[in-house]
BALOBA-1460 file (C-alpha; in Angstrom, 3 decimals):
// residues 179
<rec num="1" residu="x" x="-16.693" y="4.151" z="-18.568"/>
<rec num="2" residu="x" x="-16.045" y="2.605" z="-15.155"/>
<rec num="3" residu="x" x="-18.773" y="4.159" z="-12.980"/>
<rec num="4" residu="x" x="-17.761" y="2.458" z="-9.718"/>
<rec num="5" residu="x" x="-14.215" y="3.772" z="-10.068"/>
<rec num="6" residu="x" x="-15.400" y="7.254" z="-11.028"/>
<rec num="7" residu="x" x="-17.667" y="7.421" z="-7.975"/>
<rec num="8" residu="x" x="-14.913" y="6.378" z="-5.559"/>
<rec num="9" residu="x" x="-12.550" y="8.888" z="-7.189"/>
<rec num="10" residu="x" x="-15.050" y="11.644" z="-6.448"/>
<rec num="11" residu="x" x="-15.927" y="10.550" z="-2.920"/>
<rec num="12" residu="x" x="-14.367" y="7.865" z="-0.745"/>
<rec num="13" residu="x" x="-16.387" y="7.948" z="2.504"/>
<rec num="14" residu="x" x="-14.559" y="7.714" z="5.838"/>
<rec num="15" residu="x" x="-16.245" y="4.426" z="6.853"/>
<rec num="16" residu="x" x="-14.917" y="2.805" z="3.663"/>
<rec num="17" residu="x" x="-11.464" y="4.281" z="4.269"/>
<rec num="18" residu="x" x="-11.414" y="2.816" z="7.773"/>
<rec num="19" residu="x" x="-12.595" y="-0.555" z="6.478"/>
<rec num="20" residu="x" x="-9.861" y="-0.613" z="3.824"/>
<rec num="21" residu="x" x="-7.276" y="0.300" z="6.437"/>
<rec num="22" residu="x" x="-8.554" y="-2.415" z="8.813"/>
<rec num="23" residu="x" x="-8.101" y="-4.955" z="5.994"/>
<rec num="24" residu="x" x="-4.558" y="-3.694" z="5.402"/>
<rec num="25" residu="x" x="-3.851" y="-3.883" z="9.160"/>
<rec num="26" residu="x" x="-5.107" y="-7.462" z="9.220"/>
<rec num="27" residu="x" x="-3.105" y="-8.538" z="6.154"/>
<rec num="28" residu="x" x="0.032" y="-6.950" z="7.584"/>
<rec num="29" residu="x" x="-0.390" y="-8.462" z="11.048"/>
<rec num="30" residu="x" x="-0.966" y="-11.874" z="9.480"/>
<rec num="31" residu="x" x="2.271" y="-11.525" z="7.506"/>
<rec num="32" residu="x" x="4.215" y="-10.705" z="10.684"/>
<rec num="33" residu="x" x="2.456" y="-13.514" z="12.580"/>
<rec num="34" residu="x" x="0.965" y="-11.240" z="15.227"/>
<rec num="35" residu="x" x="-2.496" y="-10.192" z="16.350"/>
<rec num="36" residu="x" x="-4.102" y="-7.267" z="14.571"/>
<rec num="37" residu="x" x="-4.028" y="-4.269" z="16.904"/>
<rec num="38" residu="x" x="-7.438" y="-2.965" z="17.989"/>
<rec num="39" residu="x" x="-8.635" y="-0.004" z="15.927"/>
<rec num="40" residu="x" x="-12.190" y="0.401" z="17.194"/>
<rec num="41" residu="x" x="-13.077" y="4.008" z="17.925"/>
<rec num="42" residu="x" x="-10.101" y="5.399" z="16.021"/>
<rec num="43" residu="x" x="-10.591" y="7.985" z="13.310"/>
<rec num="44" residu="x" x="-9.093" y="7.347" z="9.893"/>
<rec num="45" residu="x" x="-6.170" y="9.667" z="10.694"/>
<rec num="46" residu="x" x="-5.556" y="7.958" z="14.044"/>
<rec num="47" residu="x" x="-5.626" y="4.591" z="12.286"/>
<rec num="48" residu="x" x="-2.982" y="5.801" z="9.818"/>
<rec num="49" residu="x" x="-0.701" y="6.824" z="12.685"/>
<rec num="50" residu="x" x="-1.337" y="3.550" z="14.516"/>
<rec num="51" residu="x" x="-0.576" y="1.608" z="11.329"/>
<rec num="52" residu="x" x="2.680" y="3.488" z="10.751"/>
<rec num="53" residu="x" x="3.809" y="2.865" z="14.332"/>
<rec num="54" residu="x" x="2.720" y="-0.787" z="14.177"/>
<rec num="55" residu="x" x="4.562" y="-1.549" z="10.933"/>
<rec num="56" residu="x" x="7.681" y="0.267" z="12.115"/>
<rec num="57" residu="x" x="7.684" y="-1.611" z="15.438"/>
<rec num="58" residu="x" x="7.105" y="-5.013" z="13.822"/>
<rec num="59" residu="x" x="9.845" y="-4.388" z="11.250"/>
<rec num="60" residu="x" x="12.338" y="-3.387" z="13.923"/>
<rec num="61" residu="x" x="11.332" y="-6.363" z="16.071"/>
<rec num="62" residu="x" x="11.955" y="-8.662" z="13.086"/>
<rec num="63" residu="x" x="15.514" y="-7.375" z="12.719"/>
<rec num="64" residu="x" x="16.205" y="-7.340" z="16.472"/>
<rec num="65" residu="x" x="15.209" y="-11.016" z="16.612"/>
<rec num="66" residu="x" x="17.150" y="-11.862" z="13.420"/>
<rec num="67" residu="x" x="13.929" y="-13.048" z="11.809"/>
<rec num="68" residu="x" x="13.556" y="-14.201" z="8.235"/>
<rec num="69" residu="x" x="13.035" y="-10.957" z="6.309"/>
<rec num="70" residu="x" x="12.531" y="-12.785" z="3.020"/>
<rec num="71" residu="x" x="9.667" y="-14.821" z="4.443"/>
<rec num="72" residu="x" x="8.000" y="-11.700" z="5.850"/>
<rec num="73" residu="x" x="8.415" y="-9.850" z="2.543"/>
<rec num="74" residu="x" x="6.866" y="-12.790" z="0.727"/>
<rec num="75" residu="x" x="3.869" y="-12.880" z="3.055"/>
<rec num="76" residu="x" x="3.429" y="-9.089" z="2.929"/>
<rec num="77" residu="x" x="3.495" y="-9.242" z="-0.869"/>
<rec num="78" residu="x" x="1.083" y="-12.159" z="-1.149"/>
<rec num="79" residu="x" x="-1.424" y="-10.827" z="1.390"/>
<rec num="80" residu="x" x="-1.420" y="-7.437" z="-0.347"/>
<rec num="81" residu="x" x="-1.693" y="-9.077" z="-3.781"/>
<rec num="82" residu="x" x="-4.872" y="-10.806" z="-2.625"/>
<rec num="83" residu="x" x="-6.266" y="-7.447" z="-1.406"/>
<rec num="84" residu="x" x="-5.337" y="-5.798" z="-4.710"/>
<rec num="85" residu="x" x="-6.944" y="-8.579" z="-6.752"/>
<rec num="86" residu="x" x="-10.103" y="-8.292" z="-4.644"/>
<rec num="87" residu="x" x="-10.248" y="-4.550" z="-5.357"/>
<rec num="88" residu="x" x="-9.550" y="-5.185" z="-9.061"/>
<rec num="89" residu="x" x="-12.639" y="-7.398" z="-9.198"/>
<rec num="90" residu="x" x="-14.792" y="-5.133" z="-7.012"/>
<rec num="91" residu="x" x="-14.082" y="-2.052" z="-9.129"/>
<rec num="92" residu="x" x="-14.054" y="-3.924" z="-12.453"/>
<rec num="93" residu="x" x="-10.540" y="-2.757" z="-13.329"/>
<rec num="94" residu="x" x="-9.912" y="-3.723" z="-16.938"/>
<rec num="95" residu="x" x="-7.106" y="-1.464" z="-18.121"/>
<rec num="96" residu="x" x="-3.774" y="0.023" z="-17.149"/>
<rec num="97" residu="x" x="-5.419" y="3.433" z="-16.793"/>
<rec num="98" residu="x" x="-8.033" y="2.062" z="-14.389"/>
<rec num="99" residu="x" x="-5.364" y="0.277" z="-12.324"/>
<rec num="100" residu="x" x="-3.448" y="3.551" z="-11.988"/>
<rec num="101" residu="x" x="-6.628" y="5.510" z="-11.174"/>
<rec num="102" residu="x" x="-7.620" y="3.072" z="-8.423"/>
<rec num="103" residu="x" x="-4.057" y="3.183" z="-7.077"/>
<rec num="104" residu="x" x="-4.361" y="6.964" z="-6.799"/>
<rec num="105" residu="x" x="-7.543" y="6.565" z="-4.741"/>
<rec num="106" residu="x" x="-5.996" y="3.946" z="-2.455"/>
<rec num="107" residu="x" x="-2.829" y="5.912" z="-1.856"/>
<rec num="108" residu="x" x="-4.816" y="9.074" z="-1.143"/>
<rec num="109" residu="x" x="-6.671" y="7.052" z="1.514"/>
<rec num="110" residu="x" x="-3.258" y="6.294" z="3.058"/>
<rec num="111" residu="x" x="-2.106" y="9.910" z="3.143"/>
<rec num="112" residu="x" x="0.123" y="9.516" z="0.102"/>
<rec num="113" residu="x" x="0.182" y="11.868" z="-2.888"/>
<rec num="114" residu="x" x="0.425" y="9.411" z="-5.769"/>
<rec num="115" residu="x" x="0.690" y="10.382" z="-9.418"/>
<rec num="116" residu="x" x="0.705" y="7.610" z="-11.949"/>
<rec num="117" residu="x" x="0.771" y="7.509" z="-15.712"/>
<rec num="118" residu="x" x="-0.690" y="4.814" z="-17.957"/>
<rec num="119" residu="x" x="2.853" y="3.832" z="-18.995"/>
<rec num="120" residu="x" x="3.469" y="2.818" z="-15.364"/>
<rec num="121" residu="x" x="5.645" y="5.752" z="-14.244"/>
<rec num="122" residu="x" x="4.837" y="6.692" z="-10.643"/>
<rec num="123" residu="x" x="5.777" y="9.701" z="-8.540"/>
<rec num="124" residu="x" x="4.967" y="10.055" z="-4.849"/>
<rec num="125" residu="x" x="5.567" y="13.623" z="-3.724"/>
<rec num="126" residu="x" x="4.226" y="13.271" z="-0.165"/>
<rec num="127" residu="x" x="3.967" y="10.255" z="2.102"/>
<rec num="128" residu="x" x="2.521" y="10.264" z="5.607"/>
<rec num="129" residu="x" x="4.637" y="7.222" z="6.480"/>
<rec num="130" residu="x" x="7.933" y="8.956" z="5.682"/>
<rec num="131" residu="x" x="7.657" y="10.764" z="9.032"/>
<rec num="132" residu="x" x="7.871" y="7.410" z="10.809"/>
<rec num="133" residu="x" x="9.870" y="5.091" z="8.558"/>
<rec num="134" residu="x" x="13.573" y="4.722" z="8.021"/>
<rec num="135" residu="x" x="14.734" y="3.683" z="4.571"/>
<rec num="136" residu="x" x="15.080" y="0.106" z="5.790"/>
<rec num="137" residu="x" x="11.534" y="-0.048" z="7.171"/>
<rec num="138" residu="x" x="10.189" y="1.534" z="3.991"/>
<rec num="139" residu="x" x="11.957" y="-1.021" z="1.769"/>
<rec num="140" residu="x" x="10.467" y="-3.905" z="3.759"/>
<rec num="141" residu="x" x="6.957" y="-2.470" z="3.918"/>
<rec num="142" residu="x" x="7.141" y="-1.671" z="0.186"/>
<rec num="143" residu="x" x="6.436" y="-5.368" z="-0.336"/>
<rec num="144" residu="x" x="2.830" y="-4.348" z="0.395"/>
<rec num="145" residu="x" x="2.955" y="-1.748" z="-2.384"/>
<rec num="146" residu="x" x="4.328" y="-4.325" z="-4.789"/>
<rec num="147" residu="x" x="1.648" y="-6.832" z="-3.817"/>
<rec num="148" residu="x" x="-1.262" y="-4.416" z="-4.189"/>
<rec num="149" residu="x" x="0.142" y="-3.245" z="-7.531"/>
<rec num="150" residu="x" x="0.389" y="-6.842" z="-8.732"/>
<rec num="151" residu="x" x="-3.195" y="-7.531" z="-7.676"/>
<rec num="152" residu="x" x="-4.642" y="-4.333" z="-9.153"/>
<rec num="153" residu="x" x="-2.784" y="-4.695" z="-12.433"/>
<rec num="154" residu="x" x="-3.380" y="-8.383" z="-12.931"/>
<rec num="155" residu="x" x="0.228" y="-9.424" z="-12.412"/>
<rec num="156" residu="x" x="2.356" y="-6.325" z="-12.877"/>
<rec num="157" residu="x" x="5.613" y="-5.724" z="-11.029"/>
<rec num="158" residu="x" x="6.364" y="-2.560" z="-9.062"/>
<rec num="159" residu="x" x="9.976" y="-1.355" z="-8.863"/>
<rec num="160" residu="x" x="11.112" y="1.639" z="-6.808"/>
<rec num="161" residu="x" x="14.088" y="3.675" z="-7.976"/>
<rec num="162" residu="x" x="14.100" y="6.212" z="-5.126"/>
<rec num="163" residu="x" x="12.383" y="6.837" z="-1.804"/>
<rec num="164" residu="x" x="11.629" y="9.847" z="0.376"/>
<rec num="165" residu="x" x="12.858" y="7.843" z="3.371"/>
<rec num="166" residu="x" x="16.294" y="7.631" z="1.744"/>
<rec num="167" residu="x" x="16.694" y="11.405" z="1.465"/>
<rec num="168" residu="x" x="14.982" y="12.090" z="-1.864"/>
<rec num="169" residu="x" x="12.315" y="14.741" z="-2.371"/>
<rec num="170" residu="x" x="9.931" y="12.125" z="-3.774"/>
<rec num="171" residu="x" x="9.527" y="8.423" z="-4.337"/>
<rec num="172" residu="x" x="9.808" y="7.227" z="-7.899"/>
<rec num="173" residu="x" x="8.704" y="3.861" z="-9.109"/>
<rec num="174" residu="x" x="7.585" y="2.079" z="-12.225"/>
<rec num="175" residu="x" x="4.805" y="-0.443" z="-12.589"/>
<rec num="176" residu="x" x="5.794" y="-2.946" z="-15.243"/>
<rec num="177" residu="x" x="2.570" y="-4.366" z="-16.606"/>
<rec num="178" residu="x" x="2.351" y="-8.077" z="-17.293"/>
<rec num="179" residu="x" x="1.548" y="-7.716" z="-20.992"/>
């Protein structure tokens, strides 16, 4: 039994949620080549809103300036993969089930209702970011999801088949495990 994972499933304290979100902010800002916005004094919920607005603004700025979307996607993916791999080690994730369980915890921290099965099928019925993102922004920022999934799973590949931001009632994806 994975005690560290079980404990964080039962209780993920607000200071740890804010720290995780600060790390995500930093990784995202680095990918876009900008300074990380200040988050000191913000509650977890305020940080989520600030993150949504930040990622939306940076995505739209990228397109307005005709920036290299592929390069940004690559950096978002890689920075998030490193975060996912770090969490994989920290929580001693050793199986598909544990990777899915930790994903559920992380997504809950982000205001996302994530249901995952050990076979890799994923359903997201609610997403806090869908209030802010267009389908285009969501597709770009999903490089972060793919990167974290790759890091948590030890090299898996995340593929979305539908998104809330594109008019669906839920997001559906599949995590294809490396083995």
